[in-house]
ROLUMDO-331010 format. One record per residue: y, z, x of N, C-alpha, C in turn; residue in three letters. Coordinates in steps of 0.001 Angstrom, whole numbers. Last residue first. Example, Ala and Ser with C-alpha at 12.3 -4.5 7.8 and 13.67 -1.06 7.14 Angstrom:
{n.yy = -2250	n.zz = 7080	n.xx = 12850	ca.yy = -1060	ca.zz = 7140	ca.xx = 13670	c.yy = 30	c.zz = 7870	c.xx = 12900	r = SER}
{n.yy = -5690	n.zz = 7800	n.xx = 13190	ca.yy = -4500	ca.zz = 7800	ca.xx = 12300	c.yy = -3300	c.zz = 7800	c.xx = 13200	r = ALA}
END
This chain:
{n.yy = 21636	n.zz = -194	n.xx = 42229	ca.yy = 20258	ca.zz = 308	ca.xx = 42312	c.yy = 20176	c.zz = 1634	c.xx = 41653	r = UNK}
{n.yy = 24166	n.zz = -1356	n.xx = 39885	ca.yy = 23601	ca.zz = -978	ca.xx = 41166	c.yy = 22199	c.zz = -434	c.xx = 41053	r = UNK}
{n.yy = 26578	n.zz = -236	n.xx = 37392	ca.yy = 25710	ca.zz = -1226	ca.xx = 38029	c.yy = 25112	c.zz = -646	c.xx = 39294	r = UNK}
{n.yy = 28153	n.zz = 613	n.xx = 34393	ca.yy = 27462	ca.zz = 1100	ca.xx = 35593	c.yy = 26516	c.zz = 28	c.xx = 36099	r = UNK}
{n.yy = 29276	n.zz = -129	n.xx = 31971	ca.yy = 29775	ca.zz = -744	ca.xx = 33188	c.yy = 29093	c.zz = -318	c.xx = 34471	r = UNK}
{n.yy = 28070	n.zz = 860	n.xx = 29711	ca.yy = 29196	ca.zz = 1613	ca.xx = 30282	c.yy = 29710	c.zz = 1069	c.xx = 31615	r = UNK}
{n.yy = 26477	n.zz = -1211	n.xx = 28487	ca.yy = 26763	ca.zz = 59	ca.xx = 27810	c.yy = 28021	c.zz = 713	c.xx = 28378	r = UNK}
{n.yy = 26184	n.zz = -3294	n.xx = 30258	ca.yy = 26789	ca.zz = -3557	ca.xx = 28966	c.yy = 27167	c.zz = -2297	c.xx = 28212	r = UNK}
{n.yy = 24824	n.zz = -2036	n.xx = 32330	ca.yy = 26178	ca.zz = -2537	ca.xx = 32585	c.yy = 26912	c.zz = -2792	c.xx = 31264	r = UNK}
{n.yy = 22398	n.zz = -1623	n.xx = 30990	ca.yy = 23229	ca.zz = -471	ca.xx = 31383	c.yy = 24664	c.zz = -919	c.xx = 31648	r = UNK}
{n.yy = 21495	n.zz = -4272	n.xx = 30718	ca.yy = 21741	ca.zz = -3447	ca.xx = 29537	c.yy = 22666	c.zz = -2280	c.xx = 29879	r = UNK}
{n.yy = 21185	n.zz = -5052	n.xx = 33390	ca.yy = 22165	ca.zz = -5732	ca.xx = 32543	c.yy = 22503	c.zz = -4910	c.xx = 31306	r = UNK}
{n.yy = 19152	n.zz = -3231	n.xx = 34152	ca.yy = 20402	ca.zz = -3354	ca.xx = 34910	c.yy = 21505	c.zz = -3955	c.xx = 34039	r = UNK}
{n.yy = 17107	n.zz = -3841	n.xx = 32405	ca.yy = 17772	ca.zz = -2536	ca.xx = 32303	c.yy = 19107	c.zz = -2541	c.xx = 33033	r = UNK}
{n.yy = 16294	n.zz = -6318	n.xx = 33372	ca.yy = 16879	ca.zz = -6225	ca.xx = 32028	c.yy = 17688	c.zz = -4928	c.xx = 31909	r = UNK}
{n.yy = 15308	n.zz = -5382	n.xx = 35797	ca.yy = 16401	ca.zz = -6360	ca.xx = 35789	c.yy = 17096	c.zz = -6376	c.xx = 34435	r = UNK}
{n.yy = 13273	n.zz = -3837	n.xx = 34830	ca.yy = 14398	ca.zz = -3157	ca.xx = 35473	c.yy = 15579	c.zz = -4100	c.xx = 35648	r = UNK}
{n.yy = 11510	n.zz = -5782	n.xx = 33965	ca.yy = 12253	ca.zz = -5020	ca.xx = 32961	c.yy = 13390	c.zz = -4207	c.xx = 33574	r = UNK}
{n.yy = 10593	n.zz = -6709	n.xx = 36471	ca.yy = 11199	ca.zz = -7626	ca.xx = 35500	c.yy = 12055	c.zz = -6850	c.xx = 34503	r = UNK}
{n.yy = 9533	n.zz = -4343	n.xx = 37543	ca.yy = 10609	ca.zz = -5061	ca.xx = 38242	c.yy = 11345	c.zz = -5988	c.xx = 37285	r = UNK}
{n.yy = 7502	n.zz = -3678	n.xx = 35682	ca.yy = 8669	ca.zz = -2814	ca.xx = 35853	c.yy = 9825	c.zz = -3560	c.xx = 36512	r = UNK}
{n.yy = 5795	n.zz = -5898	n.xx = 36124	ca.yy = 6323	ca.zz = -5598	ca.xx = 34788	c.yy = 7577	c.zz = -4718	c.xx = 34880	r = UNK}
{n.yy = 5160	n.zz = -5670	n.xx = 38878	ca.yy = 5826	ca.zz = -6871	ca.xx = 38346	c.yy = 6503	c.zz = -6567	c.xx = 37007	r = UNK}
{n.yy = 3868	n.zz = -3209	n.xx = 38820	ca.yy = 5036	ca.zz = -3382	ca.xx = 39681	c.yy = 5843	c.zz = -4572	c.xx = 39175	r = UNK}
{n.yy = 1765	n.zz = -3894	n.xx = 37075	ca.yy = 2803	ca.zz = -2966	ca.xx = 36638	c.yy = 4038	c.zz = -3006	c.xx = 37527	r = UNK}
{n.yy = 315	n.zz = -5663	n.xx = 38711	ca.yy = 865	ca.zz = -6135	ca.xx = 37452	c.yy = 1979	c.zz = -5200	c.xx = 36968	r = UNK}
{n.yy = -450	n.zz = -3918	n.xx = 40759	ca.yy = 427	ca.zz = -5051	ca.xx = 41060	c.yy = 1087	c.zz = -5584	c.xx = 39794	r = UNK}
{n.yy = -2126	n.zz = -2254	n.xx = 39243	ca.yy = -934	ca.zz = -1704	ca.xx = 39878	c.yy = 49	c.zz = -2812	c.xx = 40251	r = UNK}
{n.yy = -4085	n.zz = -4117	n.xx = 38479	ca.yy = -3305	ca.zz = -3413	ca.xx = 37462	c.yy = -2021	c.zz = -2869	c.xx = 38077	r = UNK}
{n.yy = -5145	n.zz = -4813	n.xx = 40962	ca.yy = -4484	ca.zz = -5837	ca.xx = 40142	c.yy = -3604	c.zz = -5195	c.xx = 39073	r = UNK}
{n.yy = -6229	n.zz = -2317	n.xx = 41754	ca.yy = -5234	ca.zz = -3000	ca.xx = 42584	c.yy = -4449	c.zz = -4023	c.xx = 41746	r = UNK}
{n.yy = -8145	n.zz = -1905	n.xx = 39806	ca.yy = -6996	ca.zz = -1007	ca.xx = 39855	c.yy = -5880	c.zz = -1648	c.xx = 40670	r = UNK}
{n.yy = -9171	n.zz = -5150	n.xx = 38544	ca.yy = -9246	ca.zz = -4017	ca.xx = 39462	c.yy = -8009	c.zz = -3135	c.xx = 39327	r = UNK}
{n.yy = -10573	n.zz = -6319	n.xx = 35527	ca.yy = -9428	ca.zz = -6270	ca.xx = 36433	c.yy = -9564	c.zz = -5022	c.xx = 37292	r = UNK}
{n.yy = -12642	n.zz = -8592	n.xx = 33763	ca.yy = -12485	ca.zz = -7327	ca.xx = 34464	c.yy = -11280	c.zz = -7430	c.xx = 35383	r = UNK}
{n.yy = -11358	n.zz = -10464	n.xx = 30933	ca.yy = -11972	ca.zz = -10328	ca.xx = 32255	c.yy = -11834	c.zz = -8894	c.xx = 32755	r = UNK}
{n.yy = -9577	n.zz = -11258	n.xx = 28897	ca.yy = -11014	ca.zz = -11515	ca.xx = 28791	c.yy = -11700	c.zz = -11494	c.xx = 30153	r = UNK}
{n.yy = -7004	n.zz = -10576	n.xx = 28663	ca.yy = -7304	ca.zz = -11540	ca.xx = 29722	c.yy = -8777	c.zz = -11952	c.xx = 29726	r = UNK}
{n.yy = -7382	n.zz = -8820	n.xx = 26542	ca.yy = -6374	ca.zz = -9872	ca.xx = 26437	c.yy = -6647	c.zz = -10972	c.xx = 27462	r = UNK}
{n.yy = -9316	n.zz = -6975	n.xx = 27432	ca.yy = -9661	ca.zz = -7958	ca.xx = 26394	c.yy = -8646	c.zz = -9089	c.xx = 26259	r = UNK}
{n.yy = -10217	n.zz = -6000	n.xx = 30503	ca.yy = -9000	ca.zz = -6268	ca.xx = 29750	c.yy = -9297	c.zz = -7345	c.xx = 28718	r = UNK}
{n.yy = -12219	n.zz = -3476	n.xx = 31874	ca.yy = -12172	ca.zz = -4743	ca.xx = 31137	c.yy = -10877	c.zz = -4854	c.xx = 30353	r = UNK}
{n.yy = -11848	n.zz = -2333	n.xx = 35231	ca.yy = -11946	ca.zz = -2088	ca.xx = 33805	c.yy = -11793	c.zz = -3427	c.xx = 33117	r = UNK}
{n.yy = -12883	n.zz = -1270	n.xx = 38534	ca.yy = -12445	ca.zz = -2232	ca.xx = 37526	c.yy = -12578	c.zz = -1682	c.xx = 36115	r = UNK}
{n.yy = -12010	n.zz = -376	n.xx = 41861	ca.yy = -12610	ca.zz = 27	ca.xx = 40593	c.yy = -12066	c.zz = -900	c.xx = 39510	r = UNK}
{n.yy = -10600	n.zz = -946	n.xx = 44122	ca.yy = -11476	ca.zz = -2011	ca.xx = 43612	c.yy = -12191	c.zz = -1611	c.xx = 42325	r = UNK}
{n.yy = -9339	n.zz = 1159	n.xx = 45155	ca.yy = -8500	ca.zz = 205	ca.xx = 44426	c.yy = -9332	c.zz = -916	c.xx = 43802	r = UNK}
{n.yy = -11594	n.zz = 3938	n.xx = 44549	ca.yy = -10970	ca.zz = 2900	ca.xx = 45381	c.yy = -10083	c.zz = 2026	c.xx = 44503	r = UNK}
{n.yy = -12154	n.zz = 6012	n.xx = 42811	ca.yy = -12747	ca.zz = 6033	ca.xx = 44150	c.yy = -12154	c.zz = 4994	c.xx = 45098	r = UNK}
{n.yy = -9503	n.zz = 7539	n.xx = 40983	ca.yy = -10326	ca.zz = 6341	ca.xx = 41238	c.yy = -10881	c.zz = 6389	c.xx = 42656	r = UNK}
{n.yy = -7725	n.zz = 9596	n.xx = 40700	ca.yy = -9152	ca.zz = 9912	ca.xx = 40607	c.yy = -10064	c.zz = 8725	c.xx = 40893	r = UNK}
{n.yy = -5232	n.zz = 8310	n.xx = 40857	ca.yy = -5588	ca.zz = 9316	ca.xx = 41866	c.yy = -7098	c.zz = 9591	c.xx = 41886	r = UNK}
{n.yy = -5289	n.zz = 6728	n.xx = 38526	ca.yy = -5183	ca.zz = 6100	ca.xx = 39854	c.yy = -5646	c.zz = 7064	c.xx = 40944	r = UNK}
{n.yy = -5411	n.zz = 8731	n.xx = 36590	ca.yy = -6453	ca.zz = 7708	ca.xx = 36662	c.yy = -6460	c.zz = 7050	c.xx = 38035	r = UNK}
{n.yy = -3016	n.zz = 10109	n.xx = 37144	ca.yy = -4309	ca.zz = 10794	ca.xx = 37221	c.yy = -5444	c.zz = 9788	c.xx = 37382	r = UNK}
{n.yy = -1117	n.zz = 8121	n.xx = 36627	ca.yy = -1228	ca.zz = 8690	ca.xx = 37981	c.yy = -2569	c.zz = 9404	c.xx = 38168	r = UNK}
{n.yy = -1539	n.zz = 7781	n.xx = 33886	ca.yy = -1752	ca.zz = 6677	ca.xx = 34822	c.yy = -1948	c.zz = 7193	c.xx = 36237	r = UNK}
{n.yy = -750	n.zz = 10270	n.xx = 32877	ca.yy = -2131	ca.zz = 9796	ca.xx = 32680	c.yy = -2466	c.zz = 8713	c.xx = 33698	r = UNK}
{n.yy = 1960	n.zz = 10116	n.xx = 33665	ca.yy = 1091	ca.zz = 11151	ca.xx = 34237	c.yy = -388	c.zz = 10800	c.xx = 34047	r = UNK}
{n.yy = 2804	n.zz = 7993	n.xx = 32062	ca.yy = 2873	ca.zz = 7861	ca.xx = 33519	c.yy = 1964	c.zz = 8899	c.xx = 34176	r = UNK}
{n.yy = 2515	n.zz = 9178	n.xx = 29538	ca.yy = 1664	ca.zz = 8047	ca.xx = 29906	c.yy = 1662	c.zz = 7815	c.xx = 31418	r = UNK}
{n.yy = 4515	n.zz = 11130	n.xx = 29721	ca.yy = 3120	ca.zz = 11533	ca.xx = 29507	c.yy = 2170	c.zz = 10407	c.xx = 29904	r = UNK}
{n.yy = 6771	n.zz = 9515	n.xx = 29979	ca.yy = 6381	ca.zz = 10380	ca.xx = 31094	c.yy = 4952	c.zz = 10882	c.xx = 30945	r = UNK}
{n.yy = 6745	n.zz = 8292	n.xx = 27407	ca.yy = 6629	ca.zz = 7490	ca.xx = 28631	c.yy = 6150	c.zz = 8349	c.xx = 29798	r = UNK}
{n.yy = 7097	n.zz = 10524	n.xx = 25709	ca.yy = 5903	ca.zz = 9675	ca.xx = 25601	c.yy = 5687	c.zz = 8877	c.xx = 26883	r = UNK}
{n.yy = 9583	n.zz = 11487	n.xx = 26620	ca.yy = 8405	ca.zz = 12359	ca.xx = 26599	c.yy = 7125	c.zz = 11533	c.xx = 26570	r = UNK}
{n.yy = 11233	n.zz = 9248	n.xx = 26197	ca.yy = 10962	ca.zz = 9705	ca.xx = 27563	c.yy = 9756	c.zz = 10633	c.xx = 27620	r = UNK}
{n.yy = 11153	n.zz = 9139	n.xx = 23374	ca.yy = 10724	ca.zz = 7994	ca.xx = 24176	c.yy = 10365	c.zz = 8434	c.xx = 25593	r = UNK}
{n.yy = 12197	n.zz = 11607	n.xx = 22635	ca.yy = 10819	ca.zz = 11266	ca.xx = 22261	c.yy = 10297	c.zz = 10092	c.xx = 23076	r = UNK}
{n.yy = 14792	n.zz = 11428	n.xx = 23841	ca.yy = 13857	ca.zz = 12495	ca.xx = 24192	c.yy = 12422	c.zz = 12116	c.xx = 23844	r = UNK}
{n.yy = 16014	n.zz = 9268	n.xx = 22554	ca.yy = 15780	ca.zz = 9205	ca.xx = 23994	c.yy = 14700	c.zz = 10206	c.xx = 24380	r = UNK}
{n.yy = 14632	n.zz = 8540	n.xx = 19317	ca.yy = 15500	ca.zz = 9261	ca.xx = 20244	c.yy = 15069	c.zz = 9052	c.xx = 21690	r = UNK}
{n.yy = 14845	n.zz = 6191	n.xx = 16604	ca.yy = 14113	ca.zz = 6876	ca.xx = 17675	c.yy = 15089	c.zz = 7523	c.xx = 18641	r = UNK}
{n.yy = 15678	n.zz = 4815	n.xx = 14407	ca.yy = 16428	ca.zz = 6008	ca.xx = 14773	c.yy = 15687	c.zz = 6834	c.xx = 15825	r = UNK}
{n.yy = 14696	n.zz = 1704	n.xx = 15611	ca.yy = 15205	ca.zz = 2436	ca.xx = 14444	c.yy = 16059	c.zz = 3612	c.xx = 14862	r = UNK}
{n.yy = 13367	n.zz = 153	n.xx = 17516	ca.yy = 13573	ca.zz = 1579	ca.xx = 17777	c.yy = 14094	c.zz = 2372	c.xx = 16588	r = UNK}
{n.yy = 11264	n.zz = -2100	n.xx = 18188	ca.yy = 12009	ca.zz = -1788	ca.xx = 16970	c.yy = 12251	c.zz = -274	c.xx = 16938	r = UNK}
{n.yy = 9682	n.zz = -2192	n.xx = 20413	ca.yy = 11042	ca.zz = -2732	ca.xx = 20528	c.yy = 11884	c.zz = -2484	c.xx = 19281	r = UNK}
{n.yy = 7215	n.zz = -1280	n.xx = 19628	ca.yy = 7996	ca.zz = -431	ca.xx = 20541	c.yy = 9441	c.zz = -904	c.xx = 20650	r = UNK}
{n.yy = 6075	n.zz = -3402	n.xx = 18243	ca.yy = 6699	ca.zz = -2322	ca.xx = 17482	c.yy = 7562	c.zz = -1420	c.xx = 18367	r = UNK}
{n.yy = 4635	n.zz = -5363	n.xx = 19474	ca.yy = 6081	ca.zz = -5346	ca.xx = 19703	c.yy = 6803	c.zz = -4232	c.xx = 18949	r = UNK}
{n.yy = 2044	n.zz = -5398	n.xx = 18613	ca.yy = 2313	ca.zz = -4722	ca.xx = 19881	c.yy = 3811	c.zz = -4594	c.xx = 20144	r = UNK}
{n.yy = 568	n.zz = -5537	n.xx = 15949	ca.yy = 1989	ca.zz = -5677	ca.xx = 16223	c.yy = 2378	c.zz = -4875	c.xx = 17456	r = UNK}
{n.yy = -2101	n.zz = -5109	n.xx = 15543	ca.yy = -1546	ca.zz = -6372	ca.xx = 15051	c.yy = -102	c.zz = -6600	c.xx = 15495	r = UNK}
{n.yy = -2670	n.zz = -2587	n.xx = 16501	ca.yy = -3343	ca.zz = -3731	ca.xx = 17102	c.yy = -2709	c.zz = -5063	c.xx = 16697	r = UNK}
{n.yy = 548	n.zz = -995	n.xx = 16535	ca.yy = -840	ca.zz = -1080	ca.xx = 16127	c.yy = -1412	c.zz = -2367	c.xx = 16707	r = UNK}
{n.yy = 2767	n.zz = 1185	n.xx = 18380	ca.yy = 2336	ca.zz = -82	ca.xx = 17801	c.yy = 957	c.zz = 53	c.xx = 17176	r = UNK}
{n.yy = 3322	n.zz = 3483	n.xx = 19727	ca.yy = 4113	ca.zz = 3150	ca.xx = 18540	c.yy = 3577	c.zz = 1954	c.xx = 17782	r = UNK}
{n.yy = 1006	n.zz = 3825	n.xx = 21370	ca.yy = 1959	ca.zz = 4912	ca.xx = 21170	c.yy = 2741	c.zz = 4670	c.xx = 19880	r = UNK}
{n.yy = -2229	n.zz = 2783	n.xx = 20210	ca.yy = -972	ca.zz = 2558	ca.xx = 20899	c.yy = -50	c.zz = 3729	c.xx = 20626	r = UNK}
{n.yy = -5314	n.zz = 4606	n.xx = 20555	ca.yy = -4435	ca.zz = 3614	ca.xx = 19940	c.yy = -3212	c.zz = 3397	c.xx = 20802	r = UNK}
{n.yy = -8095	n.zz = 4826	n.xx = 22734	ca.yy = -6859	ca.zz = 5392	ca.xx = 22187	c.yy = -6046	c.zz = 4270	c.xx = 21572	r = UNK}
{n.yy = -10635	n.zz = 5068	n.xx = 24261	ca.yy = -10478	ca.zz = 4516	ca.xx = 22914	c.yy = -9278	c.zz = 5196	c.xx = 22254	r = UNK}
{n.yy = -10530	n.zz = 4255	n.xx = 27680	ca.yy = -10285	ca.zz = 5229	ca.xx = 26623	c.yy = -10057	c.zz = 4517	c.xx = 25294	r = UNK}
{n.yy = -11008	n.zz = 2897	n.xx = 30049	ca.yy = -11836	ca.zz = 2592	ca.xx = 28882	c.yy = -11669	c.zz = 3583	c.xx = 27742	r = UNK}
{n.yy = -9539	n.zz = 3081	n.xx = 32305	ca.yy = -10340	ca.zz = 4255	ca.xx = 31959	c.yy = -11240	c.zz = 4009	c.xx = 30755	r = UNK}
{n.yy = -8409	n.zz = 428	n.xx = 32342	ca.yy = -9139	ca.zz = 989	ca.xx = 33483	c.yy = -10052	c.zz = 2149	c.xx = 33105	r = UNK}
{n.yy = -7515	n.zz = -38	n.xx = 29550	ca.yy = -8234	ca.zz = -1002	ca.xx = 30383	c.yy = -9054	c.zz = -322	c.xx = 31464	r = UNK}
{n.yy = -6420	n.zz = 2395	n.xx = 28472	ca.yy = -7297	ca.zz = 1529	ca.xx = 27676	c.yy = -8137	c.zz = 614	c.xx = 28562	r = UNK}
{n.yy = -5036	n.zz = 3604	n.xx = 30685	ca.yy = -5956	ca.zz = 4350	ca.xx = 29818	c.yy = -6941	c.zz = 3440	c.xx = 29099	r = UNK}
{n.yy = -3718	n.zz = 1417	n.xx = 32100	ca.yy = -4435	ca.zz = 2497	ca.xx = 32767	c.yy = -5462	c.zz = 3160	c.xx = 31853	r = UNK}
{n.yy = -2764	n.zz = -525	n.xx = 30235	ca.yy = -3409	ca.zz = -908	ca.xx = 31491	c.yy = -4208	c.zz = 206	c.xx = 32134	r = UNK}
{n.yy = -1768	n.zz = 855	n.xx = 27951	ca.yy = -2665	ca.zz = -301	ca.xx = 27836	c.yy = -3444	c.zz = -542	c.xx = 29118	r = UNK}
{n.yy = -69	n.zz = 2835	n.xx = 29007	ca.yy = -1262	ca.zz = 3199	ca.xx = 28233	c.yy = -2266	c.zz = 2057	c.xx = 28202	r = UNK}
{n.yy = 1926	n.zz = 1244	n.xx = 30218	ca.yy = 1156	ca.zz = 2219	ca.xx = 31014	c.yy = -154	c.zz = 2563	c.xx = 30295	r = UNK}
{n.yy = 2816	n.zz = -105	n.xx = 27900	ca.yy = 2236	ca.zz = -844	ca.xx = 29028	c.yy = 1389	c.zz = 87	c.xx = 29888	r = UNK}
{n.yy = 3886	n.zz = 1971	n.xx = 26333	ca.yy = 2770	ca.zz = 1165	ca.xx = 25818	c.yy = 2050	c.zz = 436	c.xx = 26957	r = UNK}
{n.yy = 5937	n.zz = 2746	n.xx = 28035	ca.yy = 4911	ca.zz = 3729	ca.xx = 27660	c.yy = 3673	c.zz = 3001	c.xx = 27149	r = UNK}
{n.yy = 7422	n.zz = 421	n.xx = 28030	ca.yy = 6708	ca.zz = 770	ca.xx = 29252	c.yy = 5704	c.zz = 1897	c.xx = 29024	r = UNK}
{n.yy = 8484	n.zz = 514	n.xx = 25421	ca.yy = 7574	ca.zz = -564	ca.xx = 25813	c.yy = 6762	c.zz = -180	c.xx = 27049	r = UNK}
{n.yy = 10196	n.zz = 2729	n.xx = 25655	ca.yy = 9065	ca.zz = 2768	ca.xx = 24726	c.yy = 8023	c.zz = 1710	c.xx = 25090	r = UNK}
{n.yy = 11990	n.zz = 1667	n.xx = 27530	ca.yy = 11242	ca.zz = 2896	ca.xx = 27843	c.yy = 10014	c.zz = 2993	c.xx = 26944	r = UNK}
{n.yy = 12960	n.zz = -553	n.xx = 26069	ca.yy = 12254	ca.zz = -741	ca.xx = 27343	c.yy = 11436	c.zz = 487	c.xx = 27719	r = UNK}
{n.yy = 14222	n.zz = 673	n.xx = 23898	ca.yy = 13070	ca.zz = -202	ca.xx = 23672	c.yy = 12273	c.zz = -406	c.xx = 24953	r = UNK}
{n.yy = 16311	n.zz = 1926	n.xx = 25244	ca.yy = 15310	ca.zz = 2732	ca.xx = 24543	c.yy = 14050	c.zz = 1916	c.xx = 24285	r = UNK}
{n.yy = 17730	n.zz = -301	n.xx = 26112	ca.yy = 17130	ca.zz = 594	ca.xx = 27096	c.yy = 16052	c.zz = 1463	c.xx = 26459	r = UNK}
{n.yy = 16732	n.zz = -3137	n.xx = 24115	ca.yy = 17649	ca.zz = -2041	ca.xx = 24432	c.yy = 16973	c.zz = -1200	c.xx = 25512	r = UNK}
{n.yy = 16089	n.zz = -5945	n.xx = 22178	ca.yy = 16033	ca.zz = -5359	ca.xx = 23515	c.yy = 17135	c.zz = -4322	c.xx = 23705	r = UNK}
{n.yy = 16010	n.zz = -7409	n.xx = 19941	ca.yy = 15801	ca.zz = -5971	ca.xx = 19760	c.yy = 15765	c.zz = -5241	c.xx = 21101	r = UNK}
{n.yy = 18252	n.zz = -10107	n.xx = 19274	ca.yy = 17305	ca.zz = -9437	ca.xx = 20164	c.yy = 17204	c.zz = -7952	c.xx = 19837	r = UNK}
{n.yy = 20095	n.zz = -11599	n.xx = 17830	ca.yy = 19112	ca.zz = -10819	ca.xx = 17093	c.yy = 18095	c.zz = -10096	c.xx = 17972	r = UNK}
{n.yy = 22334	n.zz = -9301	n.xx = 19413	ca.yy = 21569	ca.zz = -9689	ca.xx = 18229	c.yy = 21248	c.zz = -11175	c.xx = 18267	r = UNK}
{n.yy = 21931	n.zz = -8197	n.xx = 22611	ca.yy = 22708	ca.zz = -9112	ca.xx = 21788	c.yy = 21842	c.zz = -9531	c.xx = 20607	r = UNK}
{n.yy = 20959	n.zz = -5602	n.xx = 23381	ca.yy = 21587	ca.zz = -6538	ca.xx = 24315	c.yy = 22492	c.zz = -7512	c.xx = 23589	r = UNK}
{n.yy = 21665	n.zz = -2617	n.xx = 21504	ca.yy = 20911	ca.zz = -3850	ca.xx = 21755	c.yy = 21700	c.zz = -4797	c.xx = 22646	r = UNK}
{n.yy = 21541	n.zz = 801	n.xx = 21996	ca.yy = 22431	ca.zz = -367	ca.xx = 21955	c.yy = 21663	c.zz = -1621	c.xx = 22375	r = UNK}
{n.yy = 20050	n.zz = 3072	n.xx = 22350	ca.yy = 19626	ca.zz = 2137	ca.xx = 21289	c.yy = 20449	c.zz = 856	c.xx = 21262	r = UNK}
{n.yy = 21431	n.zz = 4450	n.xx = 24278	ca.yy = 20085	ca.zz = 3971	ca.xx = 24608	c.yy = 19595	c.zz = 2942	c.xx = 23590	r = UNK}
{n.yy = 23697	n.zz = 5171	n.xx = 22819	ca.yy = 23829	ca.zz = 4233	ca.xx = 23936	c.yy = 22473	c.zz = 3644	c.xx = 24326	r = UNK}
{n.yy = 22492	n.zz = 7000	n.xx = 21022	ca.yy = 23171	ca.zz = 5793	ca.xx = 20530	c.yy = 23307	c.zz = 4752	c.xx = 21637	r = UNK}
{n.yy = 21585	n.zz = 8975	n.xx = 22780	ca.yy = 20626	ca.zz = 8223	ca.xx = 21962	c.yy = 21247	c.zz = 6911	c.xx = 21492	r = UNK}
{n.yy = 23492	n.zz = 8665	n.xx = 25857	ca.yy = 23166	ca.zz = 9267	ca.xx = 24567	c.yy = 22106	c.zz = 8430	c.xx = 23854	r = UNK}
{n.yy = 22813	n.zz = 8824	n.xx = 29384	ca.yy = 23154	ca.zz = 8083	ca.xx = 28165	c.yy = 22733	c.zz = 8845	c.xx = 26914	r = UNK}
{n.yy = 22013	n.zz = 9972	n.xx = 31779	ca.yy = 23321	ca.zz = 10311	ca.xx = 31233	c.yy = 23704	c.zz = 9607	c.xx = 29949	r = UNK}
{n.yy = 19886	n.zz = 7385	n.xx = 32887	ca.yy = 20475	ca.zz = 8715	ca.xx = 33100	c.yy = 21842	c.zz = 8845	c.xx = 32443	r = UNK}
{n.yy = 18732	n.zz = 4931	n.xx = 32828	ca.yy = 18963	ca.zz = 5579	ca.xx = 31543	c.yy = 19655	c.zz = 6932	c.xx = 31662	r = UNK}
{n.yy = 18286	n.zz = 4150	n.xx = 35383	ca.yy = 19123	ca.zz = 3268	ca.xx = 34569	c.yy = 19483	c.zz = 3918	c.xx = 33229	r = UNK}
{n.yy = 16455	n.zz = 6100	n.xx = 36196	ca.yy = 17824	ca.zz = 6163	ca.xx = 36692	c.yy = 18756	c.zz = 5309	c.xx = 35830	r = UNK}
{n.yy = 14105	n.zz = 5159	n.xx = 34968	ca.yy = 14671	ca.zz = 6454	ca.xx = 34563	c.yy = 16137	c.zz = 6555	c.xx = 34975	r = UNK}
{n.yy = 13770	n.zz = 2790	n.xx = 36431	ca.yy = 13976	ca.zz = 2734	ca.xx = 34980	c.yy = 14599	c.zz = 4039	c.xx = 34491	r = UNK}
{n.yy = 13387	n.zz = 3899	n.xx = 38994	ca.yy = 14539	ca.zz = 3032	ca.xx = 38731	c.yy = 14819	c.zz = 2937	c.xx = 37241	r = UNK}
{n.yy = 10966	n.zz = 5222	n.xx = 38747	ca.yy = 12185	ca.zz = 6013	ca.xx = 38965	c.yy = 13437	c.zz = 5189	c.xx = 38681	r = UNK}
{n.yy = 9300	n.zz = 2977	n.xx = 38523	ca.yy = 9361	ca.zz = 3958	ca.xx = 37435	c.yy = 10649	c.zz = 4767	c.xx = 37542	r = UNK}
{n.yy = 9756	n.zz = 1836	n.xx = 41026	ca.yy = 10208	ca.zz = 1134	ca.xx = 39830	c.yy = 10236	c.zz = 2048	c.xx = 38610	r = UNK}
{n.yy = 8617	n.zz = 3822	n.xx = 42675	ca.yy = 10005	ca.zz = 3407	ca.xx = 42862	c.yy = 10534	c.zz = 2738	c.xx = 41592	r = UNK}
{n.yy = 5967	n.zz = 3803	n.xx = 41790	ca.yy = 6802	ca.zz = 4978	ca.xx = 41529	c.yy = 8285	c.zz = 4676	c.xx = 41713	r = UNK}
{n.yy = 5260	n.zz = 1260	n.xx = 42768	ca.yy = 5185	ca.zz = 1539	ca.xx = 41338	c.yy = 6059	c.zz = 2744	c.xx = 40991	r = UNK}
{n.yy = 5617	n.zz = 1634	n.xx = 45529	ca.yy = 6409	ca.zz = 631	ca.xx = 44813	c.yy = 6409	c.zz = 901	c.xx = 43303	r = UNK}
{n.yy = 3707	n.zz = 3711	n.xx = 45989	ca.yy = 5126	ca.zz = 3903	ca.xx = 46292	c.yy = 6006	c.zz = 2908	c.xx = 45548	r = UNK}
{n.yy = 1300	n.zz = 2473	n.xx = 45237	ca.yy = 1762	ca.zz = 3672	ca.xx = 44528	c.yy = 3258	c.zz = 3868	c.xx = 44753	r = UNK}
{n.yy = 1203	n.zz = 455	n.xx = 47181	ca.yy = 1273	ca.zz = 118	ca.xx = 45751	c.yy = 1813	c.zz = 1295	c.xx = 44946	r = UNK}
{n.yy = 1050	n.zz = 2028	n.xx = 49493	ca.yy = 2173	ca.zz = 1147	ca.xx = 49317	c.yy = 2320	c.zz = 768	c.xx = 47832	r = UNK}
END
């Protein structure tokens, strides 16, 4: 059930971006906010990496676009492209799926330094469902602002 909900929300984010150009993906919600559909895709690549690879798998990998001092770099898209954002996000999703699939149970844990505690795979998956659901609400509004498209 957790896997299904997480995959549903991943697919929803992809659907909200279907058919858009790089320029449309970069369109910000409202200045001075840096929130855009492209920023959300980049951010979710960072989130997937942080929780699955860094926390659960204990991989010593950096961030996709950010550094340790500035986790919000994913939101500053500059001239980034849809293709590079989706390639990075989809690669991180595949890493996440592998880690989840290879785990002996949902109770396997990893250490999260931000929360200063061990977290289970179950908690990570629930957290990502929450994270995607929240950002998919943003994506809904952003997409409507780009071309009027609404709905699931």
